[in-house]
C-alpha positions in Angstrom: -0.2 -0.6 0.2 1.5 3.1 -1.3 1.9 5.8 2.3 2.6 8.6 0.1 -2.2 8.9 -0.4 -4.9 9.9 1.0 -8.3 9.3 -0.2 -11.3 11.1 0.3 -14.4 9.4 1.4 -16.8 8.9 -1.7 -19.4 9.7 0.1 -18.6 12.5 2.7 -15.7 14.1 0.9 -13.5 13.3 4.1 -10.3 12.3 4.5 -9.7 8.4 5.2 -6.6 6.5 7.4 -4.6 4.1 6.8 -5.5 0.7 8.2 -4.7 -3.1 8.0 -6.6 -5.8 9.5 -5.3 -9.3 10.4 -6.5 -11.7 7.8 -4.0 -14.5 8.6 -1.1 -15.0 11.1 0.2 -15.0 7.8 -0.8 -11.8 6.0 -3.0 -9.1 6.3 -4.9 -6.9 4.4 -4.1 -2.6 3.5 -6.4 -0.3 3.3 -7.8 2.9 3.8 -11.2 4.1 5.7 -13.4 7.1 6.3 -12.8 9.6 9.7 -16.2 10.0 9.3 -17.6 7.2 12.9 -20.3 6.4 12.1 -19.5 5.7 8.0 -18.1 1.9 6.9 -16.6 3.3 3.5 -13.3 2.4 2.1 -10.6 2.8 0.2 -8.7 -0.5 -1.1 -6.2 -0.2 -4.3 -7.6 -3.1 -5.8 -10.9 -2.8 -5.8 -10.9 1.2 -5.0 -14.8 2.3 -2.5 -16.0 -0.6 -0.7 -18.1 -1.2 2.5 -17.0 -4.5 3.7 -19.9 -6.8 5.1 -17.8 -9.6 7.6 -17.6 -12.6 5.7 -18.8 -11.1 2.2 -17.3 -10.9 -0.9 -15.9 -6.7 -1.6 -19.2 -5.2 -3.6 -17.2 -3.4 -6.5 -19.3 -0.5 -7.9 -19.3 -0.8 -11.6 -18.7 3.6 -12.2 -15.6 2.9 -10.2 -13.4 5.2 -12.0 -10.4 3.4 -13.6 -7.1 4.8 -14.6 -6.9 4.0 -18.5 -3.2 3.2 -18.0 -2.8 0.3 -15.6 -6.9 0.0 -15.2 -6.0 0.1 -11.3 -9.0 1.6 -9.3 -8.5 5.6 -8.9 -8.7 7.6 -5.7 -10.9 11.0 -5.1 -7.8 13.9 -4.3 -9.6 17.3 -4.3 -12.5 18.2 -4.6 -14.5 21.3 -5.7 -17.3 22.5 -4.3 -17.5 25.9 -5.5 -17.3 24.8 -9.6 -20.6 22.5 -8.9 -19.2 19.4 -7.4 -15.6 18.8 -9.2 -14.1 15.2 -8.4 -10.3 14.8 -8.4 -8.9 10.7 -9.1 -5.7 10.1 -9.2 -3.9 6.1 -10.0 -3.0 4.8 -6.8 0.1 3.3 -9.4 3.7 5.2 -8.5 4.7 7.0 -10.8 0.8 7.8 -12.6 -0.3 11.1 -13.5 -2.8 10.3 -14.8 -6.1 12.2 -14.3 -9.5 12.2 -13.7 -12.0 14.7 -13.1 -15.8 13.9 -13.0 -19.2 16.2 -12.3 
């Protein structure tokens, strides 16, 4: 997981924090989770934005933006509320400069 990115939640646009979930004694899953107390949204570099549920596979939204070069789910880096909710997405691939503006 990249430590130099800070995604925003796709529901409230709040900062997300890095987390590690132990999956087994030898393997853990790195992801970001929303800092809103009652939000369950997470961002994982492989699946994008999801709301995990115990014992269920993540449900990936079909409209999740993906990098045209790497095919990876993109994360929200900023939002411009003055310009009718312009959302800026970036690719989590190190060195990738692909940006997507939505809204």
